[in-house]
N, C-alpha and C positions, 0 to 999 in steps of 0.2 A: 525619492528611494532611496534606501540605505545601501552602505556598503555591502552588505551579506546579501541583499537580493541582485546585486549587479554581477556576484560570482556564481550565481546557479544557472545551470543549463540541464536541458534534458539528459544529456549525454552522462551526467554526472549525477544524476538523482537517487540510482540504484546503487552507486558508491555510497552516497550520504546516509541511505538508509541501512546498509550493510554495517556500517562504522557505527552507526545508532544502535543495531542489534548486537553486534559485539562490546560495546561500552555497557550496555544493560543486563550482558549476560554477566560481565566481568563484575560489575558493581553489585547488582540486585539479583542477579539469579534469575533474571524474568525469562520464562519461556516465549520468547517471540518468533514464532515460526512462518509468519506472513500469511497465516490464516486469519480469516473473518472473525473466528472466534478470537485470537489474540488481540483484536480492537478493544475487548472488554477491558483488557490487562491495561492497554494504551490509556482507555478512557479513566482508569482507576490512578495512573500514572500521571494523569495530567490534574486529577483531584489533589494530589501530593504537592504537585508544583503550586497550584491555588493556595492551598495551605500553608505553603511556606512563606506567605507574607511577599509584599515587593510588587513592584509592576510587571508588565510583558516584558519592559528593556531588561529587567535582570535575566529573563529565561525566554529570550528571543532566539538565540542560538541553540537552544533544546526544542523549542517548538517548531525550529525549521526541519530539525532533525527527525522529528516526530512527524512533520507533515510528511517529510520523503517517505517514510515507513509507510504510513497511509494511504501513499500515493503507490508505493509498491505492492501492496495488498490489492490494490485496484487493478494495476498491471498483471499480478500474479492470479488473481481469483475471477477478474471480471473482463478479463480480454482488454483493457486500457493501454495504451503507451503514452511515453512523456513526450510533450512537444513543446518548444520554444515559441515563445509568443514575439513577434516581431514589434520592434520600438512604437510602430505606431498602432498597434492592433489596439482594439477598444478593451478588450478582455486584459488586456496588462494591467491597464489603469484601475479596472474593476476588482481584478484579482489582487492588485497589488505586489505581485510578483511575476518574474518575466517567464515562467513557466507553469503548465497545467498538464492535465492527462486528457485525452481523447477516448472517449469510448468505441466499441465497436459500432454502435448507429452513428458516429460523428459528432454527439454530445461532449462539451468539453465541462469539464469538473476541475474543482481547485482543492485539492487536498490540503494543500500548505495554509490558505485562508481558513477551510474548515476546523483545521486544528487550532488557529489562533481563535476563532470564536468559540470552540470548547473551552478553552482556557479563561476567555472573558466573560461569556455567560453562563459556563457551568454544565451541569448532567443533562440538562434538555437539550443539548446540542450534542448529544452522544456519536463518537465516532462510528461504534457498531451499528447505531440504529441508521446513520449516514450510509453506510455499505448496503444495508439490508433495503433501503427506500430508495436507492440509487436508481434512476432511469437509463436504460443502453446497456446495460451490463448482459453478459453472456450467460447462458441459463445454467444452472448447475449441472446439468447432465452433458455439457459440452466443454466444461471445464476439464483442461488438462491437467491428469494429476502425475507427480512425478514418477517417472519411470515407466508412464505408460507410452504406448505405442502412440505414434502421430495421429493413425486413423482413429484412435479410441477404442480400437478392438483388443480383447485379451491376447496374450499369444501362450499359444498352447507347447507345454513342452512334450516334444516327441522323443521318439528313441533315435531318430536320424536316417533309420534305413526304410522302415515300413510308414513312416508320417503318423503311426499311431500313436496316441498318448503314453505316457509311462503308466503304469497300473498305480493307482492311489492318486492320480494327479488330477487337478480341479479343470475343467474345460471352460 
């Protein structure tokens, strides 16, 4: 296992993803918003890395950052959580990384490895398609939108006295 993998831990993966988003925004103005649709942009970004020539070693750090971003999309959109894999765990050797994501149904997935596959194999390993065909994710109806109430119910704006909605406000 290389030095990069030894530094990875579940608690830091969100930070790795946000640093990647910041760098991508500054350098290329890429609209990466942790949405499923943004994975299409990530697919195109990896195509650019492939066309740049050279092997995986040349872009290993970038692939790790992109994999962290893909994992964060799973966390935010599918209800997954980052987990550290113990050194003796079989999945650690299968994944090739000390971290993975656990879906709400308990299944484990490897966004870092899948990102490497996308680089090595090509467009048939699309990360956008990966998300759409992933088993164990939350249904779109139960995904929590930014600013939504924890119960998923819409909040009504009321006048505060009668509890009636303001005129013209949506229910």
